[in-house]
N, C-alpha and C positions, 0 to 999 in steps of 0.2 A: 504493500500500500504506500509506504514511504517512497519507494522507487517510482511508482506511478505518479505521485504528487510532484516529485522532483522533475520528472519528465514534462509534466503538465506546465509547471512554472517556467521551465526553460523554453518550452514552445511558446508560451504566452509572452515572455520577454522578447524572444526573437521576433515574433509577429509584431509586437509593439514597436520594436526598433525599426523594422522594415516599413511599418506604417508611417512612423514619424519621418523617416528618411524620404519616403514618397511625398509627404507634405512639404518638407523643406526643399526637395528638388523641384516640385511644382511651383513653389513660391519663388525660387531662384530663377527658373525658366521664365516665369511671368515677368519678373523684374528685368531680365535680360531682353525680352521682347519689347517691353515698354521703352527701355533705353535705346534699343535699335530703332524703334519707330520715331522717338524724339530726335535721334541723330539724323535719320533720313529726312525728317520734316525740316530740320534746320538747314540741311544741305539743299532741300527744295527751295526754301526761302532765299538762300544766298544765290542760287542759280537764277531764280526769277528776277531778283533785284539786279544782279549783274547783267542779265540780258537786257533789261529795260534801260539801264545806264549806258550800256554799250551802244544801243540804238540812238539814244539822246546825244552821246558823244559824237557819233557819225554825223548827226544833223548839225550840231553846233560848230564843229571844227572841220567841216568838209572843204573849206577854202584855205586851210592852213597848208604850208609847204610840208613836204615829206609826209603827207597824210595817207595817201592811197595804199602804198605797198604794205605798211604795217597794219593798216585797218583791214585789208583783205586777208592777210595772214591770220590776224586775230579772229576774224569771223570764221575762217576755216577751222581754227582750233576749237571755237565754240561749236561748230558742226560735229567735230570729233567727240566732244563731251555729250552732245545730244545723242549721237549714235550709240555711245556706251550706255546711256540711259535706256535707249530703245532695246538694246540687247538684254538688259536686266529685266525689263518688263516682259520680254518674250520668254525668258526663262521661267518667270513666275507664272505666265499663262500656261506653260507646258505642264506644270505640276499642280496648278490650282484652277478652280473655276473663276468666272468673272465676278469676283466679290466687289462690294462697294469700294473697298480700299484700292483694289487693282484698277477699277474704272477711274478713280480719282487720279491715280498715277498716270493712266493713259491720257486723261484730260490735260494734266500738267505737261506731259510730253508733247501734246499737240500745240499747246501754247508756246513752248520753247521752239517748236518747228515754225510756227507762225512768226515768231520774233526773228528767227534765222532768215526766213523768206523776206521779211521787210528789210533786214540788213542787206541782203543780196540785191534787192531792188535799188536801195539807196546808194550802195557802193558802185553798182553797175552804171547808174545814172551819173554819178559825180566823178567817177574815176575812169569812165569809158572802158570798163572791163569787158572782156570778150567771152566770158562764160555764158552758158545757157541756163536759165532758170526753168526747171521742170517740176511742176506741182502735180502730184498724183492724188486724186480723190478716190477714196474707197470706204467700205464699211468697216468700222472698228469693232462692232459687236457681232455681226453675222457675215464674215468674209465668205464670198462665193469662190468656186473653183476658178472662175474667170478672173477674179481679182487676184487670187493667189498666183496664177500664171503670169498676169500682168506685172505683179511685183517682182517676180523672178527675172522677167525680161528687162525691166528697168534697172534692177540691181546689176545685172550682167552688163548692160550698156554703161552704167555708172562706173563700174570697174575698168572698162575699156577707156572711158573718157577722162577719168580722174577729175582734176580741177577744172576741166572745161565744161563740166556739167554739175549743176547744183540740184540735187534731187530732194524734193520736199514732199513726203507722203503726209496727207491730211485725212483723218477720219471724219466723215460727214455726219455721223450719228451720235456724237457724244455731248450734244447740247451745249455747244460752245458758241456764244453770240458772234464772235468775230468770224468764225468759219461760216456761220449762217449768212452773214453779210456778204462774204466772198461768194458763196453759192448764189445769192440773189444777184450780185453784180455781174457774174459770168454765166448766169442761168445754168447752174450745175443741177441737173434733174435726174441723172442716172450715174451709176458707178459700174465699172471703172471709167473715169474721165481723166484726161491729161491736159494740163494747161501749160503751154510753152511760151516763155517770155511775156506772160500776161497778155498775149495776143491770139495765139493759135489754140483752139480747143478741139480735142480729139475724143470722141465718145466710143465706148466699147473697147474690146480687146485689140491692142495694136501690136503688130509684129515688129521685130527689131529693125528690119529693113525699111519699114514705113516710117519709123521714128527717126531713122538716120537721115531722112530727107529734110528734117527740120533741125536736128541736133548735130552740129559740126564739132568733131573732136580732132584735136591735133592740128 
């Protein structure tokens, strides 16, 4: 009987320790997630403010000497940051459903893309840059096979063109007012749609050879 009681208490203590460890681990993981979210939110704020100030700088100092080359280079670095953000979101999408948090990330990503596009327009106008702006309108919530294929074609062309082509993918269904204004201005009613240099609009799936008629690389 004493042996049975001893075994019982050992089992009880072991179960209690495991239970408490589980609680502490859960508490620690929750705190870690909160800190990660806070850190990412701060980075989001910094990126957004930096993007707005960058555009304002381009507008104010466009007539300054030695403005164009460093401004274009900085805008390209900004594009690289946005691209890295897009890859992060894609990885989240592969392992998670479209949660409210993920949709918020996608909306912020679109705003950064819009900012990049405005920068590209401003710099091309003021610096007589020769690159081609290519805005690609697609569905961010329910991507079709046609849109998926169009995205691959555009990315392949972008890799070939490099800095001669500025690719700006914009999701039309994330409830972003500025994108809605753009849609109204250019009468974007279907996806996929491609807008080239704010002048040429191509609706439906476009082959690479057709795009190369408007996008000159090298």
